[in-house]
N, CA, C and O atoms as a GROMACS GRO file, in nm:
protein
  436
    1SER      N    1  -0.786  -0.652   1.303
    1SER     CA    2  -0.706  -0.769   1.392
    1SER      C    3  -0.549  -0.765   1.363
    1SER      O    4  -0.486  -0.698   1.281
    2LEU      N    5  -0.506  -0.857   1.454
    2LEU     CA    6  -0.338  -0.862   1.406
    2LEU      C    7  -0.351  -0.975   1.300
    2LEU      O    8  -0.268  -1.012   1.216
    3MET      N    9  -0.499  -1.030   1.332
    3MET     CA   10  -0.391  -1.121   1.172
    3MET      C   11  -0.422  -1.114   1.125
    3MET      O   12  -0.453  -1.228   1.089
    4THR      N   13  -0.489  -0.996   1.014
    4THR     CA   14  -0.556  -0.963   0.913
    4THR      C   15  -0.401  -0.908   0.879
    4THR      O   16  -0.313  -0.938   0.799
    5GLU      N   17  -0.420  -0.802   0.992
    5GLU     CA   18  -0.294  -0.731   0.961
    5GLU      C   19  -0.128  -0.819   0.908
    5GLU      O   20  -0.054  -0.798   0.812
    6GLN      N   21  -0.122  -0.894   0.991
    6GLN     CA   22   0.031  -0.984   0.970
    6GLN      C   23  -0.013  -0.999   0.818
    6GLN      O   24   0.060  -0.953   0.731
    7HIS      N   25  -0.138  -1.067   0.785
    7HIS     CA   26  -0.173  -1.159   0.641
    7HIS      C   27  -0.165  -1.069   0.521
    7HIS      O   28  -0.130  -1.102   0.408
    8ILE      N   29  -0.219  -0.900   0.581
    8ILE     CA   30  -0.150  -0.862   0.478
    8ILE      C   31  -0.046  -0.760   0.408
    8ILE      O   32  -0.047  -0.692   0.306
    9ARG      N   33   0.085  -0.796   0.560
    9ARG     CA   34   0.194  -0.774   0.549
    9ARG      C   35   0.271  -0.897   0.437
    9ARG      O   36   0.337  -0.877   0.335
   10LYS      N   37   0.244  -0.987   0.483
   10LYS     CA   38   0.277  -1.120   0.398
   10LYS      C   39   0.231  -1.137   0.226
   10LYS      O   40   0.298  -1.183   0.134
   11THR      N   41   0.118  -1.091   0.225
   11THR     CA   42   0.082  -1.030   0.100
   11THR      C   43   0.152  -0.955  -0.018
   11THR      O   44   0.186  -0.987  -0.132
   12LEU      N   45   0.158  -0.852   0.052
   12LEU     CA   46   0.254  -0.762   0.038
   12LEU      C   47   0.368  -0.820  -0.024
   12LEU      O   48   0.393  -0.832  -0.144
   13GLU      N   49   0.417  -0.847   0.049
   13GLU     CA   50   0.572  -0.938   0.073
   13GLU      C   51   0.577  -1.009  -0.077
   13GLU      O   52   0.643  -0.979  -0.176
   14GLN      N   53   0.493  -1.102  -0.057
   14GLN     CA   54   0.468  -1.198  -0.166
   14GLN      C   55   0.454  -1.118  -0.266
   14GLN      O   56   0.549  -1.105  -0.343
   15THR      N   57   0.360  -1.063  -0.283
   15THR     CA   58   0.324  -0.986  -0.410
   15THR      C   59   0.543  -0.953  -0.500
   15THR      O   60   0.618  -0.992  -0.589
   16LEU      N   61   0.536  -0.884  -0.414
   16LEU     CA   62   0.724  -0.810  -0.436
   16LEU      C   63   0.772  -0.896  -0.473
   16LEU      O   64   0.818  -0.892  -0.587
   17LYS      N   65   0.783  -1.004  -0.403
   17LYS     CA   66   0.867  -1.160  -0.452
   17LYS      C   67   0.839  -1.210  -0.559
   17LYS      O   68   0.924  -1.272  -0.623
   18ASN      N   69   0.731  -1.195  -0.596
   18ASN     CA   70   0.666  -1.280  -0.706
   18ASN      C   71   0.631  -1.171  -0.853
   18ASN      O   72   0.576  -1.208  -0.956
   19SER      N   73   0.672  -1.059  -0.827
   19SER     CA   74   0.657  -0.993  -0.943
   19SER      C   75   0.755  -1.014  -1.022
   19SER      O   76   0.872  -1.019  -0.984
   20THR      N   77   0.711  -1.028  -1.156
   20THR     CA   78   0.836  -1.058  -1.258
   20THR      C   79   0.850  -0.856  -1.353
   20THR      O   80   0.921  -0.814  -1.444
   21THR      N   81   0.709  -0.771  -1.239
   21THR     CA   82   0.807  -0.637  -1.329
   21THR      C   83   0.921  -0.563  -1.228
   21THR      O   84   1.026  -0.507  -1.262
   22ILE      N   85   0.854  -0.586  -1.066
   22ILE     CA   86   0.950  -0.542  -1.009
   22ILE      C   87   1.092  -0.606  -1.000
   22ILE      O   88   1.192  -0.535  -0.987
   23GLU      N   89   1.097  -0.765  -1.007
   23GLU     CA   90   1.246  -0.830  -1.031
   23GLU      C   91   1.337  -0.818  -0.904
   23GLU      O   92   1.457  -0.833  -0.923
   24CYS      N   93   1.295  -0.792  -0.780
   24CYS     CA   94   1.372  -0.834  -0.665
   24CYS      C   95   1.509  -0.897  -0.634
   24CYS      O   96   1.529  -1.018  -0.624
   25THR      N   97   1.597  -0.804  -0.621
   25THR     CA   98   1.672  -0.889  -0.594
   25THR      C   99   1.786  -0.914  -0.481
   25THR      O  100   1.900  -0.959  -0.469
   26THR      N  101   1.691  -0.861  -0.415
   26THR     CA  102   1.685  -0.929  -0.226
   26THR      C  103   1.539  -0.965  -0.212
   26THR      O  104   1.444  -0.905  -0.263
   27ASP      N  105   1.536  -1.120  -0.100
   27ASP     CA  106   1.390  -1.133  -0.079
   27ASP      C  107   1.319  -0.972   0.025
   27ASP      O  108   1.396  -0.912   0.101
   28PRO      N  109   1.185  -0.929   0.011
   28PRO     CA  110   1.152  -0.863   0.088
   28PRO      C  111   1.150  -0.844   0.224
   28PRO      O  112   1.142  -0.942   0.299
   29SER      N  113   1.156  -0.715   0.271
   29SER     CA  114   1.151  -0.711   0.426
   29SER      C  115   1.051  -0.635   0.457
   29SER      O  116   0.987  -0.570   0.374
   30SER      N  117   1.025  -0.637   0.596
   30SER     CA  118   0.876  -0.534   0.632
   30SER      C  119   0.885  -0.462   0.735
   30SER      O  120   0.987  -0.477   0.802
   31THR      N  121   0.829  -0.407   0.760
   31THR     CA  122   0.790  -0.330   0.921
   31THR      C  123   0.682  -0.310   0.928
   31THR      O  124   0.630  -0.251   0.833
   32GLN      N  125   0.602  -0.348   1.040
   32GLN     CA  126   0.424  -0.287   1.111
   32GLN      C  127   0.431  -0.265   1.224
   32GLN      O  128   0.478  -0.312   1.328
   33VAL      N  129   0.347  -0.142   1.168
   33VAL     CA  130   0.348  -0.032   1.332
   33VAL      C  131   0.225  -0.037   1.371
   33VAL      O  132   0.153  -0.068   1.276
   34ILE      N  133   0.173  -0.023   1.457
   34ILE     CA  134   0.049  -0.015   1.531
   34ILE      C  135   0.001   0.148   1.493
   34ILE      O  136   0.063   0.244   1.538
   35ASP      N  137  -0.075   0.156   1.435
   35ASP     CA  138  -0.180   0.288   1.392
   35ASP      C  139  -0.301   0.367   1.508
   35ASP      O  140  -0.420   0.336   1.498
   36HIS      N  141  -0.278   0.419   1.561
   36HIS     CA  142  -0.394   0.524   1.695
   36HIS      C  143  -0.484   0.633   1.606
   36HIS      O  144  -0.593   0.683   1.632
   37LYS      N  145  -0.394   0.648   1.489
   37LYS     CA  146  -0.413   0.810   1.510
   37LYS      C  147  -0.548   0.796   1.442
   37LYS      O  148  -0.612   0.698   1.404
   38GLU      N  149  -0.566   0.916   1.439
   38GLU     CA  150  -0.709   0.937   1.392
   38GLU      C  151  -0.719   1.036   1.268
   38GLU      O  152  -0.686   1.155   1.265
   39TYR      N  153  -0.781   0.948   1.150
   39TYR     CA  154  -0.802   1.001   0.998
   39TYR      C  155  -0.917   1.071   0.969
   39TYR      O  156  -0.978   1.010   0.880
   40GLY      N  157  -0.985   1.189   1.010
   40GLY     CA  158  -1.084   1.201   0.912
   40GLY      C  159  -1.179   1.108   0.995
   40GLY      O  160  -1.166   1.104   1.117
   41ASN      N  161  -1.279   1.029   0.928
   41ASN     CA  162  -1.374   0.984   0.989
   41ASN      C  163  -1.335   0.800   1.017
   41ASN      O  164  -1.427   0.719   1.032
   42THR      N  165  -1.193   0.759   1.019
   42THR     CA  166  -1.138   0.650   1.026
   42THR      C  167  -1.016   0.665   1.142
   42THR      O  168  -0.944   0.764   1.158
   43VAL      N  169  -1.014   0.546   1.214
   43VAL     CA  170  -0.926   0.551   1.307
   43VAL      C  171  -0.829   0.439   1.252
   43VAL      O  172  -0.879   0.337   1.203
   44GLY      N  173  -0.673   0.457   1.259
   44GLY     CA  174  -0.567   0.394   1.201
   44GLY      C  175  -0.583   0.235   1.268
   44GLY      O  176  -0.646   0.216   1.372
   45ILE      N  177  -0.522   0.136   1.202
   45ILE     CA  178  -0.498   0.020   1.213
   45ILE      C  179  -0.364  -0.013   1.291
   45ILE      O  180  -0.322  -0.016   1.407
   46ALA      N  181  -0.315  -0.039   1.140
   46ALA     CA  182  -0.141  -0.013   1.075
   46ALA      C  183  -0.077   0.028   0.978
   46ALA      O  184  -0.105   0.040   0.858
   47TYR      N  185   0.000   0.047   1.031
   47TYR     CA  186   0.103   0.105   0.903
   47TYR      C  187   0.186   0.022   0.883
   47TYR      O  188   0.238  -0.030   0.982
   48ILE      N  189   0.241  -0.033   0.708
   48ILE     CA  190   0.292  -0.138   0.658
   48ILE      C  191   0.395  -0.074   0.538
   48ILE      O  192   0.380  -0.026   0.426
   49THR      N  193   0.528  -0.108   0.644
   49THR     CA  194   0.598  -0.093   0.480
   49THR      C  195   0.689  -0.181   0.457
   49THR      O  196   0.733  -0.239   0.557
   50VAL      N  197   0.745  -0.219   0.324
   50VAL     CA  198   0.732  -0.352   0.246
   50VAL      C  199   0.852  -0.285   0.174
   50VAL      O  200   0.834  -0.167   0.146
   51SER      N  201   0.975  -0.340   0.138
   51SER     CA  202   1.049  -0.305   0.052
   51SER      C  203   1.172  -0.402   0.023
   51SER      O  204   1.216  -0.474   0.113
   52CYS      N  205   1.230  -0.403  -0.114
   52CYS     CA  206   1.337  -0.497  -0.105
   52CYS      C  207   1.408  -0.426  -0.214
   52CYS      O  208   1.376  -0.313  -0.248
   53GLU      N  209   1.514  -0.499  -0.272
   53GLU     CA  210   1.612  -0.412  -0.345
   53GLU      C  211   1.629  -0.440  -0.448
   53GLU      O  212   1.639  -0.562  -0.437
   54VAL      N  213   1.645  -0.411  -0.577
   54VAL     CA  214   1.651  -0.396  -0.728
   54VAL      C  215   1.776  -0.337  -0.770
   54VAL      O  216   1.799  -0.220  -0.801
   55GLY      N  217   1.900  -0.498  -0.763
   55GLY     CA  218   2.028  -0.399  -0.838
   55GLY      C  219   2.040  -0.315  -0.706
   55GLY      O  220   2.002  -0.335  -0.591
   56ARG      N  221   2.127  -0.184  -0.786
   56ARG     CA  222   2.118  -0.138  -0.632
   56ARG      C  223   2.065   0.060  -0.625
   56ARG      O  224   2.102   0.176  -0.612
   57ALA      N  225   1.926  -0.059  -0.653
   57ALA     CA  226   1.800   0.075  -0.632
   57ALA      C  227   1.759   0.010  -0.507
   57ALA      O  228   1.833  -0.062  -0.441
   58LYS      N  229   1.599   0.048  -0.466
   58LYS     CA  230   1.497   0.065  -0.348
   58LYS      C  231   1.394   0.088  -0.394
   58LYS      O  232   1.360   0.193  -0.449
   59PHE      N  233   1.310  -0.043  -0.372
   59PHE     CA  234   1.139  -0.051  -0.453
   59PHE      C  235   1.074  -0.087  -0.315
   59PHE      O  236   1.104  -0.194  -0.263
   60VAL      N  237   0.961   0.022  -0.237
   60VAL     CA  238   0.959   0.053  -0.136
   60VAL      C  239   0.758   0.022  -0.197
   60VAL      O  240   0.705   0.044  -0.306
   61THR      N  241   0.707  -0.026  -0.085
   61THR     CA  242   0.573  -0.050  -0.112
   61THR      C  243   0.480   0.006   0.050
   61THR      O  244   0.440  -0.080   0.127
   62LYS      N  245   0.463   0.116   0.071
   62LYS     CA  246   0.388   0.160   0.214
   62LYS      C  247   0.249   0.146   0.196
   62LYS      O  248   0.201   0.161   0.084
   63ALA      N  249   0.152   0.106   0.333
   63ALA     CA  250   0.026   0.087   0.325
   63ALA      C  251  -0.018   0.097   0.438
   63ALA      O  252   0.063   0.076   0.529
   64ARG      N  253  -0.175   0.135   0.481
   64ARG     CA  254  -0.225   0.225   0.582
   64ARG      C  255  -0.339   0.126   0.568
   64ARG      O  256  -0.400   0.087   0.468
   65LEU      N  257  -0.354   0.086   0.729
   65LEU     CA  258  -0.526  -0.032   0.711
   65LEU      C  259  -0.604   0.062   0.858
   65LEU      O  260  -0.581   0.063   0.979
   66THR      N  261  -0.683   0.120   0.785
   66THR     CA  262  -0.790   0.185   0.897
   66THR      C  263  -0.961   0.131   0.916
   66THR      O  264  -1.020   0.080   0.821
   67VAL      N  265  -0.997   0.141   0.987
   67VAL     CA  266  -1.140   0.136   1.014
   67VAL      C  267  -1.237   0.254   1.035
   67VAL      O  268  -1.223   0.347   1.115
   68GLY      N  269  -1.330   0.234   0.955
   68GLY     CA  270  -1.440   0.345   0.973
   68GLY      C  271  -1.444   0.366   1.119
   68GLY      O  272  -1.411   0.268   1.187
   69LYS      N  273  -1.483   0.493   1.191
   69LYS     CA  274  -1.549   0.554   1.326
   69LYS      C  275  -1.703   0.506   1.320
   69LYS      O  276  -1.755   0.421   1.392
   70ASN      N  277  -1.754   0.571   1.232
   70ASN     CA  278  -1.885   0.531   1.199
   70ASN      C  279  -1.960   0.424   1.148
   70ASN      O  280  -2.053   0.359   1.196
   71ASP      N  281  -1.911   0.419   1.061
   71ASP     CA  282  -1.966   0.234   1.005
   71ASP      C  283  -1.875   0.124   1.016
   71ASP      O  284  -1.906   0.022   0.954
   72GLY      N  285  -1.792   0.124   1.069
   72GLY     CA  286  -1.697  -0.007   1.125
   72GLY      C  287  -1.677  -0.102   0.979
   72GLY      O  288  -1.690  -0.224   0.965
   73LEU      N  289  -1.644  -0.002   0.883
   73LEU     CA  290  -1.584  -0.066   0.799
   73LEU      C  291  -1.410  -0.042   0.735
   73LEU      O  292  -1.369   0.073   0.727
   74ALA      N  293  -1.328  -0.148   0.696
   74ALA     CA  294  -1.216  -0.122   0.688
   74ALA      C  295  -1.154  -0.068   0.587
   74ALA      O  296  -1.184  -0.125   0.482
   75ARG      N  297  -1.061   0.042   0.571
   75ARG     CA  298  -1.074   0.073   0.423
   75ARG      C  299  -0.894   0.055   0.454
   75ARG      O  300  -0.845   0.034   0.565
   76PHE      N  301  -0.811   0.071   0.316
   76PHE     CA  302  -0.684  -0.027   0.294
   76PHE      C  303  -0.643   0.063   0.168
   76PHE      O  304  -0.707   0.051   0.063
   77ILE      N  305  -0.511   0.175   0.180
   77ILE     CA  306  -0.438   0.178   0.062
   77ILE      C  307  -0.307   0.203   0.067
   77ILE      O  308  -0.245   0.265   0.154
   78ALA      N  309  -0.264   0.143  -0.043
   78ALA     CA  310  -0.078   0.130  -0.076
   78ALA      C  311  -0.066   0.229  -0.170
   78ALA      O  312  -0.155   0.265  -0.247
   79ILE      N  313   0.077   0.286  -0.159
   79ILE     CA  314   0.213   0.295  -0.273
   79ILE      C  315   0.313   0.259  -0.265
   79ILE      O  316   0.396   0.252  -0.174
   80SER      N  317   0.309   0.223  -0.404
   80SER     CA  318   0.452   0.109  -0.421
   80SER      C  319   0.545   0.220  -0.542
   80SER      O  320   0.495   0.233  -0.654
   81THR      N  321   0.650   0.281  -0.516
   81THR     CA  322   0.721   0.328  -0.580
   81THR      C  323   0.896   0.296  -0.592
   81THR      O  324   0.922   0.226  -0.494
   82ASP      N  325   1.008   0.317  -0.663
   82ASP     CA  326   1.135   0.364  -0.636
   82ASP      C  327   1.133   0.426  -0.502
   82ASP      O  328   1.051   0.500  -0.449
   83GLY      N  329   1.255   0.372  -0.457
   83GLY     CA  330   1.278   0.407  -0.295
   83GLY      C  331   1.318   0.580  -0.328
   83GLY      O  332   1.244   0.655  -0.265
   84ASN      N  333   1.463   0.679  -0.449
   84ASN     CA  334   1.492   0.743  -0.470
   84ASN      C  335   1.305   0.833  -0.463
   84ASN      O  336   1.286   0.913  -0.371
   85VAL      N  337   1.189   0.805  -0.566
   85VAL     CA  338   1.094   0.858  -0.595
   85VAL      C  339   1.021   0.875  -0.454
   85VAL      O  340   0.955   0.972  -0.420
   86TRP      N  341   1.044   0.770  -0.386
   86TRP     CA  342   0.946   0.793  -0.255
   86TRP      C  343   1.022   0.882  -0.181
   86TRP      O  344   0.948   0.972  -0.142
   87GLU      N  345   1.124   0.897  -0.146
   87GLU     CA  346   1.260   0.999  -0.085
   87GLU      C  347   1.186   1.122  -0.168
   87GLU      O  348   1.099   1.179  -0.102
   88LYS      N  349   1.200   1.157  -0.263
   88LYS     CA  350   1.145   1.296  -0.310
   88LYS      C  351   1.082   1.326  -0.308
   88LYS      O  352   1.086   1.449  -0.303
   89ASN      N  353   0.929   1.254  -0.309
   89ASN     CA  354   0.816   1.286  -0.262
   89ASN      C  355   0.700   1.250  -0.156
   89ASN      O  356   0.578   1.238  -0.149
   90ALA      N  357   0.849   1.235  -0.055
   90ALA     CA  358   0.760   1.140   0.081
   90ALA      C  359   0.684   1.185   0.169
   90ALA      O  360   0.630   1.120   0.259
   91GLN      N  361   0.669   1.387   0.133
   91GLN     CA  362   0.560   1.441   0.190
   91GLN      C  363   0.411   1.438   0.118
   91GLN      O  364   0.316   1.454   0.196
   92ALA      N  365   0.384   1.424   0.003
   92ALA     CA  366   0.310   1.401  -0.106
   92ALA      C  367   0.236   1.276  -0.049
   92ALA      O  368   0.126   1.264   0.004
   93PHE      N  369   0.335   1.187  -0.078
   93PHE     CA  370   0.305   1.002  -0.071
   93PHE      C  371   0.206   1.039   0.070
   93PHE      O  372   0.083   1.038   0.057
   94GLU      N  373   0.270   1.071   0.205
   94GLU     CA  374   0.239   1.015   0.329
   94GLU      C  375   0.077   1.111   0.373
   94GLU      O  376  -0.008   1.082   0.457
   95ALA      N  377   0.085   1.232   0.274
   95ALA     CA  378   0.007   1.335   0.257
   95ALA      C  379  -0.150   1.189   0.205
   95ALA      O  380  -0.247   1.152   0.271
   96MET      N  381  -0.103   1.150   0.070
   96MET     CA  382  -0.192   1.068   0.027
   96MET      C  383  -0.250   0.898   0.185
   96MET      O  384  -0.362   0.865   0.223
   97LEU      N  385  -0.173   0.867   0.207
   97LEU     CA  386  -0.179   0.761   0.309
   97LEU      C  387  -0.287   0.829   0.397
   97LEU      O  388  -0.382   0.770   0.449
   98ASN      N  389  -0.252   1.003   0.413
   98ASN     CA  390  -0.335   0.980   0.528
   98ASN      C  391  -0.491   0.996   0.545
   98ASN      O  392  -0.570   0.977   0.638
   99ASN      N  393  -0.503   1.049   0.382
   99ASN     CA  394  -0.613   1.085   0.331
   99ASN      C  395  -0.698   0.973   0.319
   99ASN      O  396  -0.809   1.004   0.275
  100VAL      N  397  -0.679   0.831   0.348
  100VAL     CA  398  -0.722   0.724   0.328
  100VAL      C  399  -0.873   0.728   0.380
  100VAL      O  400  -0.940   0.643   0.323
  101SER      N  401  -0.943   0.802   0.469
  101SER     CA  402  -1.069   0.849   0.518
  101SER      C  403  -1.154   0.923   0.396
  101SER      O  404  -1.274   0.943   0.384
  102GLU      N  405  -1.065   0.949   0.328
  102GLU     CA  406  -1.130   1.084   0.204
  102GLU      C  407  -1.202   0.942   0.062
  102GLU      O  408  -1.254   0.958  -0.048
  103VAL      N  409  -1.173   0.841   0.128
  103VAL     CA  410  -1.226   0.734  -0.014
  103VAL      C  411  -1.394   0.720   0.027
  103VAL      O  412  -1.450   0.696   0.134
  104GLY      N  413  -1.442   0.745  -0.102
  104GLY     CA  414  -1.579   0.752  -0.124
  104GLY      C  415  -1.657   0.640  -0.041
  104GLY      O  416  -1.608   0.536   0.003
  105ASP      N  417  -1.780   0.682  -0.030
  105ASP     CA  418  -1.897   0.604   0.032
  105ASP      C  419  -1.911   0.458  -0.020
  105ASP      O  420  -1.964   0.386   0.065
  106GLU      N  421  -1.867   0.369  -0.177
  106GLU     CA  422  -1.927   0.298  -0.226
  106GLU      C  423  -1.912   0.160  -0.138
  106GLU      O  424  -1.826   0.143  -0.051
  107ARG      N  425  -2.004   0.072  -0.174
  107ARG     CA  426  -2.093  -0.002  -0.057
  107ARG      C  427  -2.053  -0.161  -0.201
  107ARG      O  428  -2.098  -0.158  -0.315
  108TYR      N  429  -2.001  -0.228  -0.168
  108TYR     CA  430  -2.032  -0.345  -0.249
  108TYR      C  431  -2.097  -0.483  -0.194
  108TYR      O  432  -2.089  -0.505  -0.073
  109VAL      N  433  -2.140  -0.547  -0.253
  109VAL     CA  434  -2.270  -0.624  -0.222
  109VAL      C  435  -2.195  -0.744  -0.285
  109VAL      O  436  -2.250  -0.853  -0.292
   0.00000   0.00000   0.00000
């Protein structure tokens, strides 16, 4: 749902803003795209990008939210890294985000 997507986006923004490890020098900004692509046994819901400046560098978090076609369970994956590292490894990181459906079928009660 839209509320879930917005909650995840705001949570990612707050995590960057409050991190003592990353130490953003600007407030985090974000974009959210509706995602209806199919990824194996899941269908996309949202693709979220959150970033902030860290001095002269940039820190990026990208996340994908999907739902299982057969089980209806939500799946979430996020990758965070320095902006330069993201650019150098974008293809590998995008492949990881696109394989969110490969997450095992563990169930937590």
